[in-house]
N, C-alpha and C positions, 0 to 999 in steps of 0.2 A: 504494500500500500504506500502511495506517495500523496502527501497533502501539501499543497502549495499555497502560500500566503504572500502578501506583499506589504512591506513596511515603507511608509513615506517619511522622508526627512526634509527639512530645509536647513541647509548649512549656512554658516555665517561667513563663508569664504575661505581663502587659502589657509591651510593647516588648522582648520577647525577639527578637533578630534572629539568625537561624541561617543560616550559609553552607551552601547545599545544592548548590553547583556540582559537587563531586565525585560526589555521588549521581546528579545529573541526567546528568552526563557518562558515568557507568557505564551508565545505562539506554540512552543513545544508542549507546554502543559495542556493547552486547549485541544491539541490533537489526540490526547489520551494514548499516544504511542509510548509504550514502556521501554522498549529496547530497539535501537536502530541507529540512525544518524541524522544529523541536521546539516544541510547545505545552505550557506549564506553567500549570496552573490550580489554585488553592486553592479547595476546596469549603466556603467559609465566608463569611459576611457580616461577619466581624470579624477578618479577617487579609488579608494581601497578599503578593504576590511582586513583586520588582523586581530591577534590576541596579544594583550600586553597587561602589565599592571597599570591600572588607570590611577596614577599618582601624579600630583602636579609637577614634581621634579622630573620624573621620567617623561611626562607629556612634553615638557620644555626641551628635554634632551633629544627626543625624537624630532622635534621641529628643527633644532640646531643641526642634528646629524643629516637631515634631508637637505638642508641648505649647503652643508659642507660637501656632500656627495653629488648633488645635482643643483648647482647654483643657478639662480634666476638670471644672473647677468651674463651668462655665456651665450654664444651665438648658436641657435638651434635651427636646423634645416626646416623644421615645421613652420617657422615664422615666414619663410620665403613664400609659402603658398597661402597661408591663412592670415598672417599679420595680427594674430589675436593675443600675443604675449604669453601663451601658456605652453610653449614647447617643453619647458622643464616639468610642467604638470603631467604631461603625457609620459615622459621618461620615468618620473617618480612612480606613477601608477603602474607602469609596466613592471618595475622591479618589486613593488609591494604586493601586487596581485589583487584581483577583483573578488576572490572567493576564499571561503573557509569550509572545512568539513569537520564537524565535531561529533563524536559519539554521543548517543543518548542512552543513558543507563538508568533504569528504574524511574523513567518518566522525567528525568532532568538532564541537562547538559553536563557532560563529564569534564567540567573545567577544574583545573587545580585551584588551590586556595587563593592565589594571587592573580589568577587569570580573568580578565574581562574581555569581552568582544567590543571592538571599537570600529567605528566608521571614520575614515580620514578623508576630508575634503582636500584635494590637491589642486583644484582649479583656482584661478585668480579672483573669482567673484562668488558671491552667494548663489547657491543652486538649489532647486528642488530635486531631490534624489529618490530613486526607487530601489529598494533592496528586496530581492526575491529570496524567500525562505522556504526550503523544501524539507519536510520531515519525512523520513523514509523508514518503514518498518521491515 
């Protein structure tokens, strides 16, 4: 059995990191699936989902690391075609990935003590985002 839901978010713009753990956990519980898996997928080429400890210091460290690894001020080929200022956003999203696959055990996400599911906006402006959540038994 596969149950598919959609989660809508509005981001505040570049590097807005949003803890979505409770929303995903609510979706899993609503399905009444006891054991299986949960697929979380952001429908965008300039955002990502990942698991991290959602703690202010680490949230800031992630933002700083992304700027060190994929600086905004570099020349990106993407800009030659679209001129939209978000070439770095696409590169960041490609490396971070659009999806997660988390086991479901006894009706709950099998996350570790300090793991939270986060959505990361990588585009340069606020966006309305759609996250597909599939719970599979």
